[in-house]
N, C-alpha and C positions, 0 to 999 in steps of 0.2 A: 218549726218554720214551715210555711206553706209556699207553694208556687202557683202561678196563674195558669189555668187551662181553659179550654172552650167552655167548660161547665162551671167556671168559677175557681175558687181556691181548693186545692187538694193537698194532702200531706206530701212532704218531699219524697218519702219512700215510695209512694204510689207513682209519683212522677218519674222516678228513676226506673221503676219496673216497666213503665210504658215506653221508655226509651230503649228497652232491650236488655237491660242489666238483669241477670238472674239472681234471685235471692239464694243465699248459700244453704245448701242441704247436704250434709255430710254423706248420706246414703247415695244421693244422685251424683255427687262428686266422684264417689267410688265407681259407680256405673259408667260415668263418662270416661274415667281413667282406664277401666278395664271392663268392657261390657259383659253382661251376663248372657252369653250365647254359646252355642256349640263351638268348640275350639277345633279349627281345621288346619292350622299351620304351626310349625315349630315356634315361630316368632310370637304368635298369640299364646302358645303354651308357656314360653319363657316369661312373658309379661304376667300371665296368670299366677305362675309360681312365685314371681317376685312380689306380687300383691299379697298372695297368701302368706308368704314369709313375713312381710312387713306387718300384716294384721295379727299374725300368730305371736310375733314378738311383743305386741302390746299387752298380751296376757290379760290380767284383771282390769287394766285401764281401758280395754276395748269396750265401746258402747254396745248397746243392744243391737242397733242397726248394723254396726260393723260386724258383729257376730253373725247376724242373719245373712249378710252379704257373703261373709267368709264361707258359711255352710253351703250357700247356693253355688258359689264359684267352685268349691271343692267337688261338687257333683260333676261339673263340666270337666274339671281336671282329671277326675277319676275315669270318666268315660274315655277321654283322650288317651290316658295311660294304658287302659285296658286294650285299646285298639292298636297303639303304636309301640308299647313296651310291655308285652305280655310276660308274666312271671311263670316260669316253668315250675311245676310241683317239685318239692324237695323230697328226697328219700328220707327214711327214718335215720340212717347214719348221718346224712347231711344235717338234719335237725339236731341230732345229738351233738355234732361238732359245733354247730351254731350256739347251742345252749351252753356248752362248755366254755366257749370263747366269751360269750356275753356275760357269763357269771364269773369270769376270771378264775376258772377252776382248772385243775389238772385231771388227767385220766385217773390218777390214783385217788383224788378227792371223790370223784364220781363212784369209783369202785367201792371205796370205804362207805360212802353214803347209801349205796344201793345193796351192798352185800354181794356184788358181783366180783369176779376175779379181775385183776388188772388186765390179764391177757385177753379176757372176753371183751372188755371195752376196746382194747387195741385192735382185736380182730374185727369187731363190728365197724370201727372207724376206717379200717383198711379195706373193707369190703370183702373180707375173707369169711365172714360169718353173718348170717341174717339175724335180725331181731326176733326173738321168740315172744310169746305171750307173757311169760314171767319177766323177761327183760323189760318189755314195754310197761308193764304194771309198776315195776320197781323204779324205772326212770321217770314215769309220770308222777309217782309219789314224791320222789326226790326233788324234781324240778317244779312241782306244784303246777302241772299243766295237764290237759286232757290227754288220755292215752292215744287218741286219734292223731295227735301231732306226730307220732312215730310210725304211723301206718303208711306204707307205700301205696300210691294210687295205681 
């Protein structure tokens, strides 16, 4: 169907656009919802996190444009987090504790898998003993991580 304009007949969609209605563009809708710009306030950060979570939850159903937007927004979130929530480096013992917990292991499991004594693992975790080169190599092999994970800065 057509509508009348000064220049004659034009398609209805063109007439709607002329009256100020925006055509729907999913990417631009995301930008309007949460603009891609430097995050300066906690409220903006919270909004960005909520948007990232919503897009991440879409998984494989996410469109290419949504993925591109997500990646761009993540850069701004990362910059904000680095400035406002700096992460302190973890010690080798802290990394060992983290790996034990996230792999649902016991100290005895780690000792058996690395050939280290139970008491050695216990002393390292308690801060009574430092990680040596052989300990680090054995732990890196066991957890399938780089040896540098256990190096203190």
